[in-house]
C-alpha positions, 0 to 999 in steps of 0.5 A: 529514473523515478522522476523521468518516468513520472514526467513521462506519465504526466505527459500521457495524463495531460494529453488525455486531460486527466491532470492539470496543465502547468501553472494549475493543480487539482486541490480538495475544496470544501466550500465556495464563498459566494459573492455579489457584484459588490463583493459582499458575501451572500452565502457559502456553497458546499462542494462536498460529496457523499462517498461510501467508505465501508459501511459508512457514508462520509462527506469529502471535499471535491477535487477542482482545478485551481491555480498552482498552490504554493509550498508552505512550511512555517512561513506565511504564503498565500495561494491565489483563489484557493486557500483555507479560512485563515487566508480567505476570511482571516479567521480560524476555529478560535476567531482571529489573532495576529498570525491569522491576520498576517495570513489574510493580509498576505492573501489580500495583497496577492489578490489585489496585485494580481487582479488590479487591472483585470476586467470582468465582474468576478475580478471586480467582486474579489477586489471589492471583497478584500478591500471591504472585508474585516476579519475582526467583524466576521462573527457579525456576518450571519452567513459566516457565523452559521457555518463557522465550524465547517469553514474553519476545519482546515478545508480549502475555500474558493470564490464564486458568483452563483455557480461560476467559479473564479478560477474558471473566469476567462479574464482571471485565467488570462491574468494568471497565465500572464503572471506565471509566464512573467515570473522567473529570474531564478537560478538556471541550470541543466535539469537532471530530468529533462537534460535541458537548461531551465530555471531550477525549482528551489522548493518542490511541491509536496506529495499527499496521500502517503499514510503516516506522512504529514497531512499537508504533504511531504517532499520527495526531493528536499534538502533542509540542513547544511549536512545534506548540501554540497558545493554551497548549493542550498535546498533543491539547487543541490539536485537541480530539477527544472520548473517544468519537470518539478511540476510534472513529476509532483502532479503525476505522483499526486494524481496516482496517489489520489487513485485508489485503484492504482495504489495499495498499502503494504505494511507502512509503504504506499505502493504506486504503479503505472504503465508507460503508456498511461493505460489504466488496464495495465494498472487494473491487471496488476492490482488484482493479480498482486492483491487477489480477492475471493471473488476474482480467483478465476479471473487471475487463473485465466490471466496466468493460463494465457500467460503460459500459453502466450495467448493475448491477455484482455482487460475490459476489451483491451489486449495488453502488450507484454512488452509494455514498460511498467513501473512500481514505486514504494513510498514510506513516510519519513518525518516531513519527507518521503522515503523511497522503499524501492523502485522497480521497472520491467516489462509488464509480461515479465512482472506477471511471469514472476508473480505466476512463479511465486504463486506456483511456489505457494501452491499447497494442499488446503483445508476443504473450507478454503475458497482462495486459490491465490494468497495475495502478498498482503495476506501472506505478510499477515501470516507473520503477525499476531492475529490478535494484536491491535496493530497487525502490520508486518515489520515495516521494511520487510513488506516492501522488500518482499514485494520487490523480491516477488516481482523481480524474481529475487530471493525472499527476505530471510526475515520473512521466513524467520518471522513466520517460524517465530509466529508459529512458535509463539502460537505453539505450533499453529500452522495455517495453510498460508504459513505452510505455503510461505515456508514451502515457497521460501525453501524452494526459492531460497534453499533450492528444496525439491520442486513444488510437486513433491511438497504440495501435499503429503510426500510419503516417499520422502526420507528427509529426517526433519520432514519425517519427524514432522509427520511423526509428531502429527501422527502422535498427536492424532493418536492422542486425540483419538484416544481422548476425544474432546481433549482441550489441549494436545501435545502440540501446545506443550511439545511442538516448539521443543520437538521442532528444534531439539527432537532428541529431548522430546520424542522419547517422552512422546513415544512413551505417552503414545504407548499409553494412548495405544492401550486405550485404542486397543480397548476401544478402537482396534481398527485405529490402533492397527492403522496407526501402528502400520503408519508409525512403522513406515515412518520410524523405519526411515529414521535412524535416530532423533537428532539433537538439533534441527537447523532453521531450514530443517525446522521449516521441513518439520513444519511442512511434514506436520502440516501435510500429515495433519491435512491427510488426517482431515482428508480421511475424515472427510472421506468417511463423512461423505461415505 
């Protein structure tokens, strides 16, 4: 299904001219080797472009269409017209050596063979260059010496005469097409993607753009050991994919990974998504709803409101079809190969519907300073990690599992909940609104807790013991802070973890401490004392006893009770300030 969907997407992209046709590919190119008609190097043309990345401006290589490049592992294999300095010039950062000379010789043989009878000044100049160029004398060439470091940094080079690139020359293009059409003779079989009989691709092109994978690219389909083979079928013959399908799916996936607006990193997984029609408006709508930013909250609200009323959803003037098939693919690095974390397909409308339900479960009272209404999945996962750690990534597989659960409507991963509890305990009861919302959503969806309205804000009617204990702890903390203004640490830092797990061992101590704090309030703030006594009476009147232990589910309710009661306290302070 993955390869079939990618092949279909390639065909849509090819129709619009956004990707290369078979036999060609888009590659990053740093410099053009400018040749005279006699095949002499007259200079190097930089093809790098300046791009803003955050606050910095960096120079990056341009994407150009070049003849399809080979898949290299450790052997010497030359590309046609586009390659690095080892193959084109026979040099690297340290100069030249036997290995580098082998690379140059392979490129020389390939170009002289392919261009042997090709007409035109460009083909003739390239032939003359390879016949006359001597890598061991490269330092004597002033043009090469001047840009030695830039040329040998691993970037690709192409040939040009002025501003005409070799791969654009009509005679050379015709020669390349003839060579490509004449090649073949490989093993044939039924392609598992198209269902047609064709030549099977022995080695698939690599996929680039997945962080953590090899910079040269990693394979999505690959067999590199006898243990993975069956019935004597070696390498990719073990999963027969035709030449066309192999080219199409790799081209489409590499294109998607090169488009920042159609991907995002979640944990260690690169998330790629696309609509069957190939229209970018669907990708854009999915991107800003699944990963909201502070400046697009109203836009997201508008999308979900239209979804509820079954009104047309527009993006850039295009009305989105809720029945449009939509694909989401999660890829993670795995040595020289890529690991598929998940692949999900559904109608675009259903995916938006599940996102909307998730955000509804996440609705909770927030601090007054919080401007965000929607907490994106990436920010939600950020709540499970140590905010002060250098590496702030969640557990690798959990991130992809969480996204898949949200878009499919499945249960949240248990580790999402337990990791949130662990983080709260590690930070001695530090409960952000994001953590409280996450716990609420988990308990509603996975544990069938009462529906959201009852747990959006303080539920004074709840008689749930764990929830009441959380409220009680918050009130006891408030009494302490009111009685001791400016106190550095409260009972939260010392007792929260124990109180939320083993209430019977802690609350009797806290009640005794409360009595001494109430005496202070009686002396200095009689109104506050009366208010707290009434609140304590109401809460403790619904408690029969302090339980010895609270389960993980009950600890979540304790946290919600504490968070809601604390937010109520801040709400009252804000009301007094406004008055």
